[in-house]
C-alpha positions in Angstrom: 11.8 72.4 -27.3 10.3 74.3 -24.4 10.3 71.8 -21.5 7.4 73.2 -19.6 4.5 72.3 -21.8 2.1 69.3 -21.3 0.8 67.6 -24.4 -2.5 68.6 -26.1 -5.4 66.2 -26.5 -6.1 65.2 -30.0 -8.7 62.8 -31.4 -7.4 59.3 -31.9 -9.1 59.0 -35.2 -8.5 60.9 -38.4 -11.0 63.7 -38.9 -11.6 66.8 -40.9 -11.8 70.3 -39.4 -9.9 73.5 -39.2 -6.7 71.6 -39.3 -7.6 69.6 -42.4 -6.9 65.9 -42.5 -4.9 64.9 -39.4 -3.0 61.7 -40.0 -0.2 59.8 -38.4 2.8 59.5 -40.6 6.1 57.6 -40.0 8.6 59.2 -42.5 11.8 57.2 -42.8 13.6 58.9 -45.7 15.1 61.5 -43.4 16.7 58.9 -41.2 18.4 57.4 -44.2 19.5 60.8 -45.4 20.8 61.7 -41.9 22.6 58.4 -41.6 24.1 58.8 -45.1 25.2 62.4 -44.3 26.8 61.3 -41.0 28.6 58.4 -42.6 29.8 60.7 -45.4 31.0 63.3 -42.9 32.6 60.7 -40.7 34.4 59.2 -43.8 35.6 62.7 -44.9 36.8 63.5 -41.4 38.5 60.1 -41.1 40.3 60.7 -44.4 41.2 64.2 -43.3 42.4 63.0 -39.9 44.5 60.2 -41.4 46.1 62.4 -44.0 46.7 65.5 -41.9 47.3 64.2 -38.5 49.1 60.9 -39.1 51.7 62.5 -41.3 55.3 61.4 -40.7 56.9 64.7 -39.9 60.4 63.5 -38.8 63.2 64.3 -41.4 64.1 61.6 -43.8 67.6 61.3 -42.5 66.7 61.4 -38.8 68.2 58.6 -36.7 66.2 55.4 -36.5 66.7 52.6 -34.1 68.8 49.8 -35.6 67.2 46.5 -36.4 68.3 43.1 -37.5 69.2 42.7 -41.2 69.7 39.0 -41.5 66.8 38.6 -44.0 68.1 41.3 -46.4 69.7 39.6 -49.4 73.2 40.4 -50.2 72.2 41.5 -53.7 70.1 44.2 -52.1 72.4 45.1 -49.3 75.4 45.5 -51.5 73.8 46.2 -54.9 72.7 49.3 -56.7 70.2 51.9 -55.2 67.4 51.0 -57.6 65.9 47.6 -56.4 63.4 45.4 -58.2 62.3 43.1 -55.4 59.7 41.3 -57.4 62.1 38.6 -58.3 64.4 36.3 -56.3 67.2 37.2 -56.1 66.4 40.9 -56.4 67.8 42.8 -59.2 69.5 46.2 -58.7 70.8 49.0 -60.9 73.0 52.1 -60.4 73.7 55.2 -62.4 76.5 55.1 -64.9 79.9 56.6 -63.9 80.1 60.4 -63.8 76.3 60.5 -63.7 74.1 62.0 -61.0 70.4 61.2 -60.6 69.2 64.3 -58.8 66.2 63.5 -56.5 64.0 65.7 -54.3 61.7 64.3 -51.6 58.7 65.5 -49.6 57.1 67.9 -52.2 55.5 69.5 -53.9 55.6 72.6 -51.8 54.0 75.8 -53.0 57.0 77.9 -51.9 60.1 75.9 -52.5 59.2 73.5 -55.4 58.8 76.4 -57.9 62.2 77.8 -56.8 63.9 74.4 -57.3 62.2 74.0 -60.7 63.4 77.5 -61.7 67.0 76.6 -60.9 66.8 73.3 -62.7 65.3 75.0 -65.8 68.1 77.6 -65.8 70.7 74.9 -65.7 68.9 72.6 -68.2 68.9 69.7 -65.7 66.2 67.1 -65.2 65.5 65.5 -61.8 63.2 63.0 -60.1 60.7 64.3 -57.6 59.5 61.7 -55.0 56.2 63.3 -54.0 53.9 62.8 -51.0 50.4 62.0 -52.0 48.7 64.5 -49.7 51.0 67.2 -51.1 50.1 66.3 -54.6 46.4 66.5 -53.7 47.0 70.0 -52.2 49.1 71.3 -55.1 48.2 69.3 -58.2 49.3 72.1 -60.5 52.9 71.7 -59.2 52.9 68.0 -60.0 51.8 68.9 -63.5 54.5 71.5 -63.9 57.1 69.0 -62.8 56.2 66.6 -65.7 55.7 69.5 -68.1 59.3 70.6 -67.6 60.7 67.2 -68.4 61.2 65.9 -64.9 60.1 62.5 -63.5 57.7 61.7 -60.6 58.1 59.0 -58.0 56.0 58.4 -54.9 57.1 59.0 -51.4 53.9 57.3 -49.9 50.7 59.1 -49.2 51.4 60.5 -45.7 55.2 60.2 -45.4 54.7 56.9 -43.5 57.5 54.8 -42.3 56.8 51.7 -44.3 59.2 49.5 -42.3 57.1 50.0 -39.2 53.7 50.0 -40.9 51.3 47.0 -41.1 51.0 45.4 -44.5 47.5 46.8 -45.0 48.8 50.3 -44.3 51.7 49.9 -46.7 49.2 48.9 -49.5 47.0 51.9 -48.6 49.9 54.3 -48.6 51.1 53.2 -52.0 47.7 53.0 -53.6 46.4 56.4 -52.4 49.7 58.1 -53.4 49.5 56.6 -56.8 45.8 57.7 -57.2 46.8 61.2 -56.1 49.4 61.3 -58.9 47.0 59.8 -61.4 44.3 62.3 -60.5 46.6 65.3 -60.7 48.7 64.4 -63.7 47.0 61.6 -65.6 50.1 59.4 -65.2 51.3 56.7 -62.9 54.8 55.9 -61.8 56.6 52.7 -60.8 59.3 54.5 -58.7 59.1 54.5 -54.9 61.3 56.0 -52.3 60.3 54.8 -48.8 60.4 57.7 -46.3 63.3 57.4 -43.8 65.3 55.2 -46.2 68.9 55.9 -47.0 71.6 53.6 -48.5 71.3 49.9 -49.3 73.5 48.8 -46.4 71.1 50.5 -43.9 68.2 48.2 -44.8 66.8 46.2 -41.9 64.6 43.2 -42.1 61.5 45.3 -41.5 62.5 47.6 -44.3 63.1 44.7 -46.6 59.6 43.3 -46.0 58.3 46.7 -47.1 60.5 46.7 -50.2 59.4 43.1 -51.0 55.7 44.0 -50.7 56.2 47.1 -52.9 58.1 45.0 -55.4 55.2 42.5 -55.6 53.0 45.5 -56.3 55.1 46.5 -59.3 57.3 49.2 -57.7 61.0 49.8 -58.1 62.5 51.0 -54.8 64.9 53.9 -55.2 67.4 54.4 -52.3 70.3 56.9 -52.2 74.0 56.8 -52.4 74.7 60.4 -51.5 72.8 62.5 -48.9 73.1 66.3 -49.0 71.7 66.4 -45.4 69.9 69.5 -46.4 67.1 68.5 -44.0 69.5 69.5 -41.2 69.8 73.0 -42.7 73.5 73.0 -41.9 74.3 75.9 -44.2 74.9 76.3 -47.9 78.6 75.3 -47.8 77.9 72.1 -45.8 75.2 71.1 -48.2 77.5 71.7 -51.2 80.2 69.5 -49.5 77.8 66.7 -48.7 76.3 66.7 -52.2 79.6 66.6 -54.1 80.7 63.1 -55.3 84.1 62.0 -54.1 84.9 59.8 -57.1 83.7 58.7 -60.6 80.9 56.4 -59.4 77.4 57.3 -60.4 75.2 58.7 -57.6 71.6 59.0 -56.6 71.7 62.3 -54.7 69.0 63.1 -52.1 67.8 66.7 -51.6 64.4 68.1 -50.4 62.0 70.6 -52.0 59.6 70.6 -49.0 59.4 69.9 -45.3 60.4 73.3 -44.0 62.6 76.2 -45.0 64.6 75.1 -48.1 66.3 78.4 -48.8 69.7 76.7 -48.2 68.8 73.9 -50.6 67.9 76.3 -53.4 71.1 78.4 -52.8 73.3 75.3 -52.7 71.6 73.8 -55.8 72.3 76.9 -57.8 76.0 76.5 -57.1 76.2 72.7 -57.2 74.9 72.2 -60.7 77.4 74.4 -62.6 80.2 73.1 -60.4 79.5 69.4 -61.1 78.9 70.1 -64.8 82.4 71.7 -64.9 83.8 68.6 -63.3 82.3 66.4 -66.1 79.2 65.1 -64.4 76.0 64.6 -66.3 72.5 64.8 -64.7 69.3 63.0 -65.5 66.3 61.3 -64.0 66.5 58.0 -62.2 65.1 56.2 -65.2 67.5 58.0 -67.6 70.6 57.4 -65.5 69.9 53.7 -64.7 68.4 52.9 -68.2 65.1 51.8 -66.6 62.4 52.1 -69.2 58.7 52.1 -68.5 58.9 53.8 -65.1 56.1 56.1 -66.0 52.9 55.3 -68.0 49.6 57.0 -68.7 46.9 56.3 -66.0 43.8 54.4 -67.0 40.5 56.2 -67.1 39.5 54.5 -63.8 42.7 55.6 -62.1 42.2 59.2 -63.3 38.6 59.4 -62.0 39.5 57.7 -58.7 42.4 60.0 -58.3 40.3 63.1 -58.9 37.7 61.8 -56.5 40.4 61.3 -53.9 41.6 64.9 -54.4 38.1 66.2 -54.1 37.5 64.2 -51.0 40.6 65.5 -49.4 39.6 69.1 -50.2 36.1 68.4 -48.9 37.5 67.0 -45.7 39.6 70.0 -45.2 36.7 72.4 -45.8 34.5 70.3 -43.5 37.0 70.5 -40.7 37.4 74.3 -41.3 33.6 74.9 -41.3 33.0 72.6 -38.3 35.8 74.3 -36.5 34.3 77.7 -37.0 30.8 76.4 -36.2 32.1 74.7 -33.0 33.8 77.9 -31.8 30.7 80.0 -32.8 28.4 77.6 -31.0 30.7 77.5 -28.0 30.9 81.2 -27.9 27.1 81.6 -28.2 26.6 78.9 -25.5 28.9 80.8 -23.1 27.2 84.1 -23.9 23.8 82.5 -23.4 24.8 81.1 -20.0 26.1 84.5 -18.8 23.0 86.3 -20.1 20.6 83.8 -18.5 22.4 83.9 -15.1 22.5 87.7 -15.1 18.8 87.9 -16.2 17.8 85.4 -13.5 19.5 87.4 -10.8 17.9 90.6 -12.0 14.5 89.0 -12.3 14.8 87.7 -8.7 15.5 91.1 -7.4 12.7 92.7 -9.4 10.1 90.2 -8.2 10.8 91.0 -4.6 9.0 94.3 -5.2 5.6 92.5 -5.6 2.9 93.1 -8.2 0.7 95.6 -6.5 -2.5 95.3 -4.4 -3.4 91.7 -3.6 -5.7 89.9 -6.1 -8.5 88.2 -4.2 -11.2 87.7 -6.8 -12.2 84.1 -7.4 -10.7 82.0 -10.1 -12.1 79.4 -12.5 -9.8 76.4 -12.9 -10.3 74.5 -16.2 -9.1 70.9 -16.2 -9.3 69.3 -19.7 -9.2 65.5 -19.3 -8.9 62.6 -21.7 -8.5 59.2 -20.0 -6.9 60.7 -16.9 -8.5 58.4 -14.4 -5.1 57.5 -12.8 -4.4 61.1 -11.7 -7.5 63.2 -11.9 -8.6 62.7 -8.3 -5.2 64.0 -7.0 -5.4 66.9 -9.4 -8.9 68.0 -8.4 -8.3 67.5 -4.7 -5.1 69.6 -4.8 -7.1 72.4 -6.5 -9.8 72.4 -3.8 -7.1 72.6 -1.2 -6.1 76.0 -2.5 -6.0 78.9 -0.1 -7.7 81.0 -2.8 -11.4 80.8 -3.8 -11.8 78.6 -6.9 -14.4 76.9 -9.0 -13.1 73.8 -10.8 -14.5 72.8 -14.2 -13.4 69.3 -15.4 -14.0 69.0 -19.2 -14.1 65.3 -20.1 -13.0 65.0 -23.7 -14.8 61.7 -24.5 -12.7 59.6 -22.1 -13.1 55.9 -22.3 -11.7 55.0 -18.9 -14.4 56.5 -16.7 -12.6 59.8 -15.9 -15.8 61.8 -15.7 -17.6 59.1 -13.7 -14.8 59.1 -11.1 -14.9 62.9 -10.6 -18.7 62.9 -10.3 -18.6 60.0 -7.8 -16.3 62.0 -5.5 -19.1 64.5 -4.8 -16.7 67.4 -4.3 -18.3 70.8 -3.8 -17.2 73.5 -6.3 -16.5 71.0 -9.0 -18.4 70.8 -12.2 -18.0 68.1 -14.9 -18.7 68.9 -18.5 -18.9 66.0 -21.0 -18.2 66.3 -24.7 -17.5 64.0 -27.6 -13.8 63.5 -28.2 -12.7 66.7 -30.0 -9.2 67.5 -28.7 -7.7 69.6 -26.0 -8.4 73.0 -27.6 -12.1 72.2 -27.9 -12.2 71.1 -24.3 -10.5 74.3 -23.1 -12.8 76.5 -25.2 -15.8 74.6 -23.7 -14.4 75.4 -20.2 -13.9 79.1 -21.2 -17.5 79.4 -22.3 -18.7 78.0 -19.0 -16.3 79.9 -16.7 -17.9 82.3 -14.3 -14.7 84.2 -13.4 -12.6 86.7 -15.3 -9.4 85.0 -14.2 -8.9 81.4 -15.4 -6.3 78.8 -14.6 -5.6 76.0 -17.1 -4.2 72.8 -15.7 -3.6 69.4 -17.1 -5.3 66.4 -15.6 -2.0 64.9 -14.5 -0.9 67.8 -12.4 -1.3 68.7 -8.7 -1.1 72.2 -7.3 0.5 73.4 -4.1 -2.1 75.0 -1.8 -0.8 78.5 -2.5 -0.2 78.0 -6.2 -3.4 79.4 -7.5 -3.2 82.5 -5.2 0.4 83.2 -6.2 -0.3 82.5 -9.9 -3.0 85.2 -10.1 -1.2 88.0 -8.2 0.6 89.4 -11.4 -2.9 90.3 -12.7 -2.7 93.3 -10.4 -0.9 94.8 -13.3 -3.5 95.5 -16.0 -1.0 95.0 -18.7 -0.6 91.3 -17.8 -2.6 88.9 -19.9 -1.1 85.6 -18.8 1.1 84.1 -16.1 3.3 81.1 -16.3 3.7 79.0 -13.1 6.6 76.7 -12.1 6.0 73.1 -13.0 8.1 70.4 -11.3 8.7 66.8 -12.0 7.3 64.5 -9.3 8.6 61.2 -10.6 12.3 62.2 -10.5 13.8 58.8 -9.6 16.1 57.0 -12.0 18.4 58.6 -14.6 15.6 59.6 -16.9 13.5 61.2 -14.2 16.5 63.1 -12.9 17.4 64.4 -16.3 13.9 65.7 -16.9 14.0 67.2 -13.4 17.1 69.1 -14.3 15.5 70.2 -17.5 12.5 71.6 -15.8 14.4 73.4 -13.1 16.8 75.0 -15.5 14.2 75.8 -18.1 11.8 77.4 -15.6 14.4 79.2 -13.4 16.7 80.5 -16.2 14.9 80.5 -19.5 11.6 81.7 -18.2 13.1 84.4 -16.1 15.0 85.7 -19.2 11.8 85.6 -21.3 9.9 87.5 -18.6 12.6 90.1 -18.3 12.9 90.4 -22.1 9.0 90.5 -22.4 9.0 87.7 -25.0 7.6 84.7 -23.2 6.8 82.1 -25.9 4.9 79.5 -23.8 2.6 79.4 -20.8 2.7 75.7 -20.0 -0.5 73.7 -20.0 0.5 72.3 -16.7 0.3 75.5 -14.7 -0.9 78.8 -16.4 -3.3 81.6 -15.7 -5.1 83.9 -18.2 -7.6 86.7 -18.5 -10.7 85.1 -19.8 -11.8 88.2 -21.7 -8.4 88.4 -23.5 -8.7 84.8 -24.6 -12.3 85.3 -25.9 -11.2 88.3 -27.9 -8.6 86.1 -29.6 -11.4 83.6 -30.4 -10.4 81.2 -27.7 -7.8 78.4 -28.0 -6.9 77.8 -31.7 -6.6 74.3 -33.2 -4.1 74.9 -35.9 -1.1 73.6 -34.0 -0.2 70.7 -31.7 1.3 73.2 -29.2 -1.9 75.1 -28.3 -0.3 76.5 -25.2 2.6 78.0 -27.2 0.2 79.2 -30.0 -2.1 80.8 -27.4 0.8 82.6 -25.6 2.3 84.0 -28.8 -1.2 85.2 -29.8 -1.5 87.1 -26.5 1.9 88.7 -26.9 1.0 89.8 -30.5 -2.2 91.3 -29.1 -0.2 93.5 -26.8 -0.4 91.6 -23.5 2.4 91.1 -21.1 3.1 87.4 -20.2 5.1 87.0 -17.0 6.5 84.2 -14.8 5.7 83.6 -11.2 8.2 81.1 -9.9 6.5 80.7 -6.5 3.4 79.1 -8.1 4.4 75.5 -8.0 2.6 72.5 -9.6 3.7 68.9 -9.8 3.5 66.8 -12.9 4.4 63.4 -14.1 7.2 63.1 -16.7 7.6 60.2 -19.2 9.2 57.2 -17.5 10.7 55.6 -20.7 12.8 56.8 -23.6 10.0 55.9 -26.0 7.4 57.9 -24.1 9.8 60.8 -23.8 10.5 60.7 -27.5 6.7 60.9 -28.3 6.2 63.7 -25.9 9.1 65.9 -27.1 8.3 65.1 -30.7 4.8 66.6 -30.2 6.2 69.6 -28.3 8.9 70.3 -30.9 6.7 69.9 -33.9 3.9 72.0 -32.3 6.4 74.7 -31.4 7.7 74.8 -35.0 4.0 75.2 -36.1 3.5 78.0 -33.7 6.7 79.8 -34.7 5.7 79.6 -38.4 2.2 80.7 -37.7 3.4 83.8 -35.8 6.5 84.6 -38.0 5.1 88.0 -38.9 5.8 89.1 -35.4 9.4 89.5 -36.6 8.4 92.7 -38.5 5.9 94.0 -36.0 6.3 96.6 -33.3 5.6 96.8 -29.6 4.9 93.7 -27.6 4.6 91.6 -30.8 8.0 92.8 -32.1 9.6 91.8 -28.8 8.2 88.3 -29.2 9.3 88.1 -32.8 12.8 89.6 -32.6 13.6 88.2 -29.1 11.5 85.1 -28.4 11.2 83.6 -31.9 14.9 84.2 -32.7 15.9 82.7 -29.4 13.9 79.6 -30.1 15.2 79.4 -33.7 18.8 79.6 -32.6 18.8 77.5 -29.4 16.0 75.0 -30.0 16.2 74.5 -33.8 19.5 75.5 -35.5 22.0 74.4 -32.8 20.3 71.0 -32.3 20.4 70.5 -36.0 24.1 71.0 -36.0 24.7 68.7 -32.9 25.2 65.4 -34.8 28.0 67.0 -36.9 29.5 68.5 -33.8 29.5 65.1 -32.1 31.2 63.5 -35.1 33.7 66.3 -35.1 34.4 65.8 -31.4 35.2 62.1 -32.0 37.5 63.2 -34.9 39.2 65.5 -32.4 39.7 62.7 -29.9 41.2 60.4 -32.5 43.3 62.8 -34.5 43.7 66.1 -32.7 44.8 66.7 -29.1 42.5 64.4 -27.0 43.5 66.1 -23.8 42.5 69.5 -25.2 39.2 68.1 -26.6 38.4 66.4 -23.3 39.3 69.6 -21.5 36.9 71.6 -23.7 34.1 69.1 -23.1 34.7 69.2 -19.3 34.8 73.0 -19.5 31.3 73.1 -21.1 30.1 70.5 -18.7 31.3 72.6 -15.8 29.6 75.6 -17.2 26.3 73.6 -17.5 26.7 72.4 -14.0 27.3 75.9 -12.6 24.2 77.2 -14.5 22.1 74.3 -13.3 23.4 74.7 -9.8 22.4 78.3 -9.8 18.9 77.4 -11.1 18.6 74.8 -8.4 19.6 77.3 -5.8 17.0 79.8 -7.1 14.3 77.0 -6.9 15.4 75.8 -3.5 16.2 72.3 -4.9 18.9 69.9 -3.6 22.0 69.7 -5.9 22.1 65.9 -5.7 20.6 65.1 -9.1 23.3 67.1 -10.9 25.7 64.2 -10.7 23.8 62.7 -13.7 24.7 65.7 -16.0 27.7 63.9 -17.6 25.5 60.9 -18.5 22.8 63.3 -19.8 25.3 64.5 -22.5 25.6 61.0 -24.0 22.0 59.9 -24.0 19.4 62.5 -23.3 21.1 65.2 -25.4 21.3 63.0 -28.4 17.7 62.0 -28.1 16.6 65.7 -27.9 18.5 66.7 -31.1 17.1 63.7 -32.9 13.7 64.9 -31.9 14.4 68.3 -33.5 15.7 66.7 -36.7 12.6 64.5 -36.9 10.3 67.4 -36.2 11.9 69.7 -38.8 11.8 66.9 -41.4 8.1 66.3 -40.6 7.3 70.0 -41.0 9.3 70.3 -44.2 7.8 67.2 -45.7 4.3 68.4 -45.0 3.4 65.4 -42.8 0.9 65.9 -40.0 1.2 64.5 -36.5 -1.8 63.6 -34.3 -1.8 63.8 -30.6 -0.7 60.6 -28.8 -1.7 60.3 -25.2 1.2 59.9 -22.7 1.0 56.9 -20.4 0.1 57.8 -16.8 1.7 56.0 -13.9 -0.5 57.1 -10.9 2.3 58.6 -8.9 0.6 61.9 -8.4 -0.7 63.1 -5.1 -0.8 66.4 -3.2 2.8 66.8 -2.1 3.3 66.3 1.6 -0.2 64.9 2.2 -1.8 61.5 2.1 -5.2 63.0 1.6 -6.7 66.4 0.7 -9.9 67.3 2.4 -12.4 69.0 0.1 -13.6 72.4 1.1 
């Protein structure tokens, strides 16, 4: 979520109050659901990729490299075109003399198969259709029509795979899935197989024979051809007729195609061929009829029918998933590019507008409120940096029941202008409200106990209050512990978030968050709101949205710089971002009515809340599916194109980040870690969003968990700050 906010303090024990019972919950069901959803999606995409992008698209008669044929038995090499390889030696059969077994490969096709069937019906001829499993799954009604009109079905594998070159496991898969597709579509199974790219018996190689033997052991009869019309070449109707006409009395298994491209020539040739051969005394029939092969087709079992239907549904679901994800990916990409352009343009305009200044200088003193809970490691540096300000300040440290001696340490320093208020542990909102009640100035700055200010930060932070419409000002928080990959990634986040997002929010008058690390407010405006509310974990976001809805402008002053510690481990980062995200969701829900309001509140609702909803909730929720789809693209689509798209978006991010770094006067060096951020940090952030959304929907409540401090804070550029 918004990367500028520091965590709120919350009692470590469960308690009752305005927030009801606050309890720590560790829901696990959503991770199981997410894992199941991702596995299901991955399986659907894997099936879709295998069936749609590993399809053998070369024509059946296309030239193949010759191979050895020493292992092919003579009975198979010189026997009939129908081979039963389950026995040794293999048995073969051929059509009776003056008989033609008319066969069609590669269908069913929604355009050409009906035309072929119409011609066959007109001529009263039955044929055998060797169908591809994926085509049957796409057009099951055509498979049913083939059987209903008295024709016979055989399988042509599931994806038109070259079985001779396939591994044994893939051969089994191709035959099994094709058979299930037929069973699911028609309620029948078939024992007839025509291997793609097969032709006559004498063309069998050793590799082909291994595939025929494996199919025979699985109960299939392999049907080769004796006569090839070569219609796959589309040589013209006359050439197809010549190729398909027998040159003697021998029975033939004639190969034609009802799919695989434009088959207009095939349909035209078929309409002429059938009456011509009938006139010459030839009879037509299915493979089983012409070779006297009984039992080639049988009813499918109930299990086969259900499995087949499930396969057809899975294929359809995979296609729909790819279509939907494709549209979503393009939409997300387009929105991302548009967002980048808008942010850069807005940042440029914001920079020009801010050069005009805010009006007369604001010189009145400021109360700085520092809520502290077990902040001993960094509180001294924080307080000393505030006292080094070039603007008059009073500092109120509100100790929220610390157990590490935070309050004692501050008091022992004896710093002038610093007051320490002690209270029982009641949470950060209560500490801030305590500070507000004791503030002596109209302008107050709220700062976390792990943050140090630049000497001019307070002065610059309060200058926008020269405009009486301004109720709050966001400063510019920077990461001080920016070593290592994790530190650099968060440094990039902060710089981009403050110098692009916040400039846009300021320009659009819809600032959703003044960060707890560095923010200034009108005390009277806060008191009229009832102080800092306790309903959410993101009290800074809640407070900022409440100010906007009350009609106040909230602006950004990029020159007011404060330094803060960022989490130094992935587990600490997870806990921090989980609180931020969950708290922001709470605040968005609490202020949802701003969507229908007018004025400043309406700008927050229709600009700020919708921006947060799209870019910090909805798009992260889609990110896992997008990642799975990207892997699908690398495996089954064009990997060069997918990699180019990824590099393009990475370049866009780098350009935006580079512009943000330039606006902030930062070195570009850390940007080399951006590619690595996409494969670790990004995934962690969208998992945080998923976890937070589930927590909110499930009604679980999260308590504040204190972030570990590392003691790296000090006033930048100084070894010591002298108190004023």
